[in-house]
C-alpha positions as CSV (number, residue, x, y, z in Angstrom):
1,M,23.2,141.4,160.9
2,P,21.2,141.5,157.7
3,T,22.9,139.1,155.3
4,A,22.8,141.8,152.5
5,W,25.2,144.0,154.3
6,V,28.0,141.6,155.3
7,R,29.5,141.3,151.9
8,T,29.7,145.1,151.2
9,S,32.0,148.0,152.3
10,L,29.4,149.3,154.8
11,F,31.8,148.6,157.6
12,V,35.4,148.7,156.5
13,N,38.8,147.4,157.4
14,Q,40.2,150.9,158.3
15,P,41.4,152.6,161.6
16,Q,39.0,154.8,163.3
17,T,41.5,157.8,162.6
18,K,41.1,157.3,158.9
19,A,37.2,157.8,158.6
20,K,36.0,160.0,155.8
21,F,32.9,161.8,155.3
22,L,31.0,160.2,152.2
23,I,28.1,161.7,150.3
24,N,25.9,159.5,148.3
25,Q,28.8,157.1,147.9
26,V,28.2,153.8,146.2
27,L,29.6,151.1,148.4
28,E,31.5,148.2,147.0
29,S,29.2,145.0,146.8
30,Y,28.3,142.3,144.6
31,D,26.0,142.9,141.6
32,T,22.7,141.7,143.4
33,I,22.5,144.9,145.6
34,R,23.5,148.6,145.4
35,I,24.1,150.5,148.6
36,E,24.5,154.4,148.7
37,Y,25.8,155.8,151.9
38,T,26.0,159.4,153.3
39,G,27.6,159.8,156.5
40,E,31.0,159.3,158.2
41,Q,32.7,156.1,157.0
42,L,32.0,153.3,159.4
43,N,34.8,150.8,160.6
44,M,34.8,147.5,162.4
45,F,34.6,149.1,165.9
46,D,31.5,150.7,164.7
47,N,30.3,147.3,163.5
48,D,31.0,145.7,166.9
49,V,28.9,148.4,168.6
50,Y,26.2,148.0,166.0
51,I,26.0,144.2,166.4
52,E,25.5,144.7,170.1
53,I,22.8,147.3,169.4
54,I,21.1,144.9,167.1
55,R,21.3,142.2,169.7
56,L,19.6,144.4,172.2
57,A,16.9,145.3,169.6
58,Q,16.0,141.8,168.7
59,G,12.3,140.9,169.5
60,R,11.5,144.5,169.9
61,A,9.0,146.6,167.9
62,P,10.0,149.4,165.4
63,G,10.5,152.6,167.1
64,E,10.4,151.0,170.7
65,K,12.7,152.8,173.0
66,I,15.6,150.5,174.3
67,L,17.6,151.4,177.3
68,F,21.3,150.5,178.0
69,N,24.1,151.3,180.2
70,R,27.3,152.3,178.4
71,H,29.5,150.3,180.8
72,S,27.5,147.2,180.1
73,L,27.7,147.7,176.4
74,L,31.5,148.1,176.4
75,R,31.7,145.1,178.8
76,A,29.7,143.0,176.3
77,L,32.3,143.9,173.8
78,G,35.1,142.9,176.1
79,I,36.2,146.5,176.6
80,S,36.8,148.3,180.0
81,G,35.2,151.5,181.0
82,G,36.9,154.8,181.3
83,K,36.7,158.2,179.7
84,K,38.5,157.3,176.5
85,N,36.4,154.2,175.8
86,Y,33.2,156.1,176.8
87,E,34.0,158.9,174.3
88,A,35.0,156.3,171.6
89,L,31.4,154.6,172.2
90,H,29.6,158.0,172.1
91,K,31.3,158.9,168.8
92,S,30.5,155.6,167.3
93,L,26.7,155.9,168.4
94,Q,26.7,159.3,166.8
95,K,28.1,157.8,163.5
96,L,25.6,155.0,163.6
97,K,22.8,157.5,164.0
98,G,23.9,160.2,161.6
99,N,23.8,158.4,158.3
100,T,21.5,157.7,155.5
101,I,21.6,154.5,153.6
102,K,19.8,153.7,150.4
103,I,19.7,150.1,149.4
104,T,18.4,149.2,145.9
105,K,17.5,145.7,145.1
106,F,17.2,145.4,141.3
107,K,13.7,145.2,140.0
108,T,12.1,145.8,143.4
109,G,12.8,149.4,144.3
110,Y,14.8,150.9,147.1
111,D,14.7,151.7,150.9
112,A,16.4,154.6,152.6
113,F,16.9,154.7,156.4
114,S,19.5,155.2,159.2
115,L,21.1,152.4,161.1
116,I,19.9,153.9,164.4
117,D,16.5,155.6,164.1
118,Q,16.5,157.7,167.4
119,L,19.3,158.2,169.9
120,S,19.3,160.0,173.3
121,W,21.4,160.2,176.4
122,D,19.9,160.5,179.8
123,E,22.3,162.3,182.2
124,E,20.1,161.7,185.2
125,I,20.4,157.9,185.1
126,G,23.4,157.6,182.9
127,C,22.0,155.6,180.2
128,W,21.4,155.8,176.5
129,R,18.1,155.2,174.8
130,F,17.6,154.3,171.2
131,S,15.3,152.8,168.7
132,I,15.6,151.0,165.5
133,G,13.3,151.9,162.4
134,D,10.7,149.5,160.7
135,I,12.9,149.0,157.7
136,V,16.0,147.6,159.6
137,I,13.5,145.6,162.0
138,D,11.9,144.0,158.8
139,M,15.4,143.1,157.6
140,L,16.4,141.4,160.9
141,S,13.3,139.2,160.8
142,T,14.1,137.9,157.3
143,E,17.7,138.3,156.0
144,L,20.0,137.1,158.9
145,S,23.5,135.9,159.2
146,Y,24.7,134.3,162.5
147,I,27.7,136.0,164.3
148,D,29.2,134.1,167.0
149,L,30.0,136.6,169.8
150,D,32.2,134.3,171.9
151,I,34.4,133.8,168.7
152,R,34.4,137.5,168.0
153,Q,35.9,138.4,171.4
154,N,38.9,136.3,170.5
155,L,39.6,138.4,167.2
156,T,42.0,141.4,167.5
157,T,42.2,142.6,164.0
158,P,39.6,144.6,162.0
159,L,40.1,142.3,159.0
160,S,39.5,139.1,161.0
161,K,36.2,140.6,162.2
162,Y,35.3,141.6,158.6
163,L,36.2,138.1,157.4
164,Q,34.0,136.6,160.3
165,N,31.1,138.6,158.9
166,Y,31.7,137.7,155.3
167,M,32.1,134.0,155.9
168,S,29.1,133.8,158.2
169,A,27.0,134.8,155.4
170,G,27.5,131.4,153.8
171,L,26.8,127.9,154.9
172,P,29.3,126.0,156.9
173,G,31.9,123.9,154.9
174,E,34.2,124.7,152.1
175,R,33.9,128.0,150.3
176,E,36.3,130.3,148.3
177,V,36.5,134.0,147.2
178,K,39.0,136.0,145.1
179,V,41.5,137.9,147.2
180,D,40.8,141.1,145.0
181,N,37.1,140.8,145.9
182,L,38.0,140.7,149.7
183,M,40.3,143.5,149.4
184,R,37.6,145.5,147.5
185,L,34.7,144.7,149.7
186,S,36.5,145.4,152.9
187,G,37.8,148.6,152.0
188,T,41.4,147.4,152.3
189,T,43.9,150.0,150.9
190,S,47.2,148.2,151.3
191,Q,49.2,146.7,148.4
192,L,48.4,143.1,147.4
193,K,51.8,141.9,148.4
194,D,51.3,143.5,152.0
195,F,47.9,142.0,152.2
196,L,49.3,138.5,151.4
197,G,52.5,138.9,153.4
198,K,53.2,136.1,155.9
199,G,52.1,137.1,159.4
200,R,50.3,140.2,158.1
201,G,47.1,141.2,156.5
202,L,45.1,138.3,155.3
203,T,47.2,135.3,156.7
204,K,47.2,136.9,160.0
205,A,43.4,137.4,160.2
206,L,42.9,133.8,158.9
207,D,45.3,132.4,161.5
208,E,43.1,134.2,164.2
209,L,40.0,132.8,162.8
210,K,41.4,129.3,162.8
211,A,42.9,129.7,166.3
212,A,39.6,130.8,167.5
213,G,37.8,127.8,166.3
214,F,35.9,129.5,163.6
215,L,37.7,128.0,160.6
216,L,38.8,124.2,160.3
217,S,41.4,125.0,157.6
218,Y,42.3,127.5,154.9
219,A,44.6,127.8,152.0
220,I,45.7,130.6,149.6
221,H,46.6,129.7,146.0
222,K,46.5,131.0,142.3
223,N,43.8,129.9,139.9
224,K,44.5,129.3,136.3
225,N,43.9,133.0,135.5
226,G,46.8,133.8,138.0
227,E,44.3,135.3,140.5
228,Y,44.8,134.7,144.1
229,I,42.0,132.7,145.8
230,V,41.3,132.1,149.5
231,R,39.6,128.8,150.3
232,W,38.3,128.0,153.7
233,N,36.5,125.3,155.6
234,R,34.1,126.9,158.3
235,S,32.6,125.0,161.4
236,A,29.1,125.6,162.3
237,H,29.4,126.7,166.1
238,Q,25.9,125.7,166.9
239,N,26.8,125.4,170.6
240,S,27.8,129.2,171.1
241,K,26.4,130.8,174.2
242,R,26.2,134.3,172.8
243,H,25.4,135.2,169.2
244,T,23.4,137.6,167.2
245,S,21.4,137.0,164.1
246,A,22.7,140.1,162.5
247,Y,25.1,140.5,159.9
């Protein structure tokens, strides 16, 4: 996905049942970008759906109609068909269509757009049609982070998926981030002690990423200011069979 999005609270570490409707909400981000969001809050299931949407849109022209079968899309996410999952997909697609995003890059102006430009359901053939607008297409051609979809299917928690996004925006090797920043950017609302608890929150997500082969190692420690820091060593995964240059 566009690199500028992965280290923001555009897609948050929250259950689908806790989604809020936001109006001109300034999302959490680093200082180099400002994102204002109007629409129903997006979670990591919506992120999974959108990553697949972007994968389908790669190489397509702005506004080009793209056809997909709902069962095939769910299968690509490792999810079975059935009424409940079809309804969840339908709701997610509507959320991805029904938003307005305003991105301001300091000193260069701003862009406003929706994640999905057009969306329609064809009852006769049982397929969705969608298109992506020119602003998003332009971002996909210039500002990409690599998401390994084989790795992603082995991740079970929203936080581990958020961390995969976040860590994929940087180069492989050793990196670190303040835990407070991870909580803020991922939209995590739990207490710090719960977030850091053994077998829960952050450690559970990091253990998943390591078990899946995404991380070679990780460590959590306090810096000289008493702030918790997570340091990780990420492998490159250049031989993945499936990936999207999105996020």
